[in-house]
N, C-alpha and C positions, 0 to 999 in steps of 0.2 A: 498484075495479079499472079498469084502462085497457086500451084495445085500440089496436093499430096497424093502419092501413089503407094498403095499397100498391096503386097503379094498375099492373096487369100487362097490360092490353089497351087499345088505343086506342079512345076513344069516338067517333072520326070517323064510323063507319058506324052508330052507335047512334041511336035515336030522340031527338028534341030533349029530351024530359023526362029521359031518362037522362043526357044530356050536362050538363044543368043540375044534376042531382043530384051528378055527379062534381065539378063546379065548386064546389058548395056544401060538399062535403067538403074542399075546399082542395087538390084534386089537379089539377095543371096538366100535367105531363109524365109520360111513362112512367117507372115505378119511383120516382115521388115518393111520399113517405110522410107521414102525419099521425097524431097520437095524439089520442084522445078518451077522455073518461070514458064508461064503458059505461052507456048508458041506452036506453030504448025508442025514442026518436026517431032516434038514430044507428043502432041496429040495423035499423030500418025502412028507412032510406036505404041501408044496406049490402045488405039483402035485395033491394032494387029493382035494384041494379047488381052483384049477386053474380057475374055472368059477366065483369065487368071488373076486379074488385078481389080482393086476397088479404088476409085478416084474421088477425092474430096477437094472442093475448091476452097481456098483460103482467101481472106481479104487482105 
């Protein structure tokens, strides 16, 4: 299963660790998206920055 992650809030005011996590997810600008295979590592990254991103599950 794949998941799509979209950056919906700017990480400018976020703590540096969260900014690095957003960058590691490959999200650079607002409303940029990236697709990943659903696994524990990606889910952990998403949970850390859940206030900045929107997640959609793809089939």
